[in-house]
Backbone as JSON Lines, residues from 0, in Angstrom:
{"i":0,"aa":"M","n":[0.53,-1.25,0.14],"ca":[-0.11,0.27,0.14],"c":[0.96,1.24,0.04]}
{"i":1,"aa":"G","n":[0.48,2.34,-0.65],"ca":[1.22,3.19,-1.01],"c":[0.61,4.71,-0.14]}
{"i":2,"aa":"I","n":[1.37,5.98,-0.32],"ca":[1.19,7.08,0.38],"c":[-0.11,6.89,0.12]}
{"i":3,"aa":"R","n":[-0.41,7.12,-1.21],"ca":[-1.76,7.95,-1.63],"c":[-2.93,6.9,-1.14]}
{"i":4,"aa":"D","n":[-2.81,6.26,-0.85],"ca":[-4.09,4.62,-0.77],"c":[-3.82,5.12,1.25]}
{"i":5,"aa":"L","n":[-3.07,5.56,1.67],"ca":[-2.96,5.81,3.3],"c":[-3.68,7.04,3.81]}
{"i":6,"aa":"V","n":[-3.35,7.9,2.74],"ca":[-3.71,9.73,2.67],"c":[-5.11,9.26,2.57]}
{"i":7,"aa":"S","n":[-5.8,8.33,1.06],"ca":[-6.88,8.47,1.19],"c":[-7.87,7.79,2.04]}
{"i":8,"aa":"E","n":[-7.33,6.63,2.98],"ca":[-7.99,6.27,4.02],"c":[-8.5,6.95,4.77]}
{"i":9,"aa":"L","n":[-7.18,7.65,5.43],"ca":[-7.34,8.53,6.8],"c":[-7.98,9.18,6.33]}
{"i":10,"aa":"R","n":[-8.45,9.97,5.12],"ca":[-9.26,11.11,4.64],"c":[-11.0,10.66,4.96]}
{"i":11,"aa":"A","n":[-10.71,9.6,4.34],"ca":[-12.14,8.95,4.81],"c":[-12.45,8.82,6.31]}
{"i":12,"aa":"L","n":[-11.73,8.23,7.01],"ca":[-11.95,8.64,8.41],"c":[-12.11,9.66,9.1]}
{"i":13,"aa":"A","n":[-11.27,10.37,8.59],"ca":[-11.35,11.65,9.1],"c":[-12.41,12.42,9.03]}
{"i":14,"aa":"D","n":[-13.43,12.16,7.72],"ca":[-14.73,12.5,7.29],"c":[-15.72,12.52,8.18]}
{"i":15,"aa":"K","n":[-15.61,11.34,9.0],"ca":[-16.26,10.84,9.87],"c":[-16.32,10.7,11.6]}
{"i":16,"aa":"F","n":[-15.01,11.51,11.57],"ca":[-14.43,11.44,12.97],"c":[-15.2,11.23,13.81]}
{"i":17,"aa":"P","n":[-16.0,12.48,14.37],"ca":[-16.67,12.9,15.25],"c":[-18.02,11.27,15.6]}
{"i":18,"aa":"D","n":[-18.01,10.67,14.92],"ca":[-19.18,9.49,14.54],"c":[-18.51,7.79,14.11]}
{"i":19,"aa":"L","n":[-17.16,8.09,14.3],"ca":[-16.63,6.7,14.27],"c":[-17.09,5.49,15.04]}
{"i":20,"aa":"N","n":[-17.37,4.63,14.87],"ca":[-17.81,2.92,15.47],"c":[-16.39,2.47,15.5]}
{"i":21,"aa":"P","n":[-16.43,1.51,17.09],"ca":[-15.28,0.93,17.19],"c":[-14.33,0.18,15.77]}
{"i":22,"aa":"R","n":[-15.15,-0.24,14.93],"ca":[-14.63,-1.01,13.85],"c":[-13.76,-0.05,13.37]}
{"i":23,"aa":"E","n":[-14.4,1.28,13.25],"ca":[-13.81,2.4,12.15],"c":[-12.38,2.59,13.04]}
{"i":24,"aa":"L","n":[-12.72,3.03,14.39],"ca":[-11.43,3.18,15.23],"c":[-10.16,2.43,14.98]}
{"i":25,"aa":"E","n":[-10.67,1.05,15.04],"ca":[-9.27,0.13,15.12],"c":[-8.77,0.3,13.53]}
{"i":26,"aa":"A","n":[-10.01,0.56,12.67],"ca":[-9.33,0.77,11.36],"c":[-8.16,1.69,11.09]}
{"i":27,"aa":"L","n":[-8.81,3.15,11.95],"ca":[-7.93,4.05,11.91],"c":[-6.5,4.12,12.51]}
{"i":28,"aa":"A","n":[-6.75,3.42,13.77],"ca":[-5.31,2.79,14.23],"c":[-4.84,2.24,13.31]}
{"i":29,"aa":"D","n":[-4.94,1.33,12.39],"ca":[-3.94,0.38,11.72],"c":[-3.7,1.11,10.58]}
{"i":30,"aa":"V","n":[-4.13,2.33,10.23],"ca":[-4.31,2.83,8.91],"c":[-2.41,4.07,9.53]}
{"i":31,"aa":"E","n":[-2.81,4.24,10.77],"ca":[-1.87,5.09,11.48],"c":[-0.77,4.14,11.5]}
{"i":32,"aa":"M","n":[-0.79,3.35,12.53],"ca":[0.88,1.97,12.35],"c":[1.16,1.99,11.1]}
{"i":33,"aa":"R","n":[0.32,1.57,10.09],"ca":[0.87,1.38,8.61],"c":[1.69,2.5,8.07]}
{"i":34,"aa":"A","n":[1.17,3.96,8.47],"ca":[1.67,5.65,7.99],"c":[3.09,5.18,8.75]}
{"i":35,"aa":"Q","n":[3.25,4.66,9.86],"ca":[4.31,5.28,10.87],"c":[5.19,3.75,10.27]}
{"i":36,"aa":"G","n":[5.22,2.64,9.84],"ca":[5.83,2.1,9.2],"c":[6.54,2.28,7.65]}
{"i":37,"aa":"L","n":[5.38,3.06,7.0],"ca":[5.69,3.5,5.81],"c":[6.91,5.02,6.1]}
{"i":38,"aa":"A","n":[6.65,5.58,7.62],"ca":[7.61,6.74,7.38],"c":[9.13,6.12,7.82]}
{"i":39,"aa":"H","n":[9.37,5.0,8.33],"ca":[10.62,4.13,9.12],"c":[11.16,3.71,8.12]}
{"i":40,"aa":"L","n":[10.55,3.19,6.85],"ca":[10.91,2.63,5.89],"c":[11.85,4.08,5.15]}
{"i":41,"aa":"L","n":[10.96,4.87,4.96],"ca":[11.67,6.17,3.98],"c":[12.91,6.42,4.56]}
{"i":42,"aa":"S","n":[12.54,6.81,6.32],"ca":[13.47,7.43,6.96],"c":[14.91,6.8,6.67]}
{"i":43,"aa":"A","n":[14.73,5.34,6.64],"ca":[15.37,4.49,6.58],"c":[16.53,4.27,5.22]}
{"i":44,"aa":"A","n":[15.6,4.48,4.28],"ca":[16.28,4.51,2.98],"c":[17.09,5.55,2.9]}
{"i":45,"aa":"H","n":[16.48,6.86,3.06],"ca":[17.57,8.02,3.67],"c":[18.27,8.3,3.63]}
{"i":46,"aa":"R","n":[18.49,7.66,5.33],"ca":[19.39,7.74,5.67],"c":[20.71,7.16,5.37]}
{"i":47,"aa":"T","n":[20.44,6.11,4.54],"ca":[21.48,5.11,4.08],"c":[21.73,5.95,2.79]}
{"i":48,"aa":"K","n":[21.34,6.57,1.97],"ca":[21.48,7.33,1.21],"c":[22.14,8.54,1.37]}
{"i":49,"aa":"M","n":[22.19,9.2,2.24],"ca":[23.12,9.86,3.17],"c":[24.44,9.47,3.67]}
{"i":50,"aa":"D","n":[24.53,8.35,4.06],"ca":[25.78,8.05,4.36],"c":[26.48,7.53,3.51]}
{"i":51,"aa":"E","n":[26.09,6.97,1.99],"ca":[26.46,6.89,0.81],"c":[27.07,8.06,0.19]}
{"i":52,"aa":"K","n":[26.45,9.24,0.37],"ca":[26.85,10.12,-0.37],"c":[27.84,11.09,0.87]}
{"i":53,"aa":"L","n":[28.09,10.97,1.83],"ca":[29.01,11.25,2.68],"c":[30.03,10.43,2.28]}
{"i":54,"aa":"R","n":[30.17,9.37,2.68],"ca":[31.38,8.19,2.29],"c":[31.73,8.48,1.2]}
{"i":55,"aa":"E","n":[30.99,8.86,-0.04],"ca":[31.33,9.17,-1.68],"c":[32.43,10.82,-1.73]}
{"i":56,"aa":"N","n":[31.88,11.62,-0.59],"ca":[32.05,13.04,-0.7],"c":[33.8,12.84,0.16]}
{"i":57,"aa":"T","n":[33.74,12.2,0.9],"ca":[34.77,11.97,2.24],"c":[35.87,11.44,1.13]}
{"i":58,"aa":"L","n":[35.69,10.22,0.46],"ca":[36.78,9.72,-0.38],"c":[37.22,10.62,-1.55]}
{"i":59,"aa":"K","n":[36.28,11.29,-2.11],"ca":[36.79,12.53,-3.21],"c":[37.86,13.89,-2.46]}
{"i":60,"aa":"M","n":[37.47,13.82,-1.18],"ca":[38.11,15.17,-0.89],"c":[39.85,14.78,-0.11]}
{"i":61,"aa":"Q","n":[39.72,12.88,0.18],"ca":[40.75,12.85,0.27],"c":[41.6,12.58,-0.68]}
{"i":62,"aa":"L","n":[40.92,12.36,-1.57],"ca":[41.85,11.57,-3.09],"c":[42.44,13.2,-3.88]}
{"i":63,"aa":"R","n":[41.58,14.53,-3.51],"ca":[42.24,15.27,-3.87],"c":[43.18,16.19,-2.84]}
{"i":64,"aa":"S","n":[43.29,15.68,-1.58],"ca":[44.11,16.14,-0.85],"c":[45.49,15.33,-0.98]}
{"i":65,"aa":"T","n":[45.08,13.86,-1.41],"ca":[46.88,13.46,-1.66],"c":[47.28,13.84,-3.51]}
{"i":66,"aa":"H","n":[46.72,14.23,-3.8],"ca":[47.17,15.12,-5.56],"c":[47.6,16.33,-5.51]}
C-alpha cells in the first residue's frame, strides 16, 4: 500500500471522525501504524542514501588532498 492509499483512507475516516464506530477506530489505528511503518522505511532509505553520499564525498576529498 502506498502513501496515496494511506492518505485516502485517513481522509475518508477523518470525514467521519466524530461519528466513528469501534470498527472504524480500529481501522484508523491500523492506518496510523502502517503510516508510521512507511515513514520508518523512508527514513531508513534516506539515511542510507545520505551515508552513501557522505562516504563518496569523503573519498573525493581524500583523493584531492593526496594529489
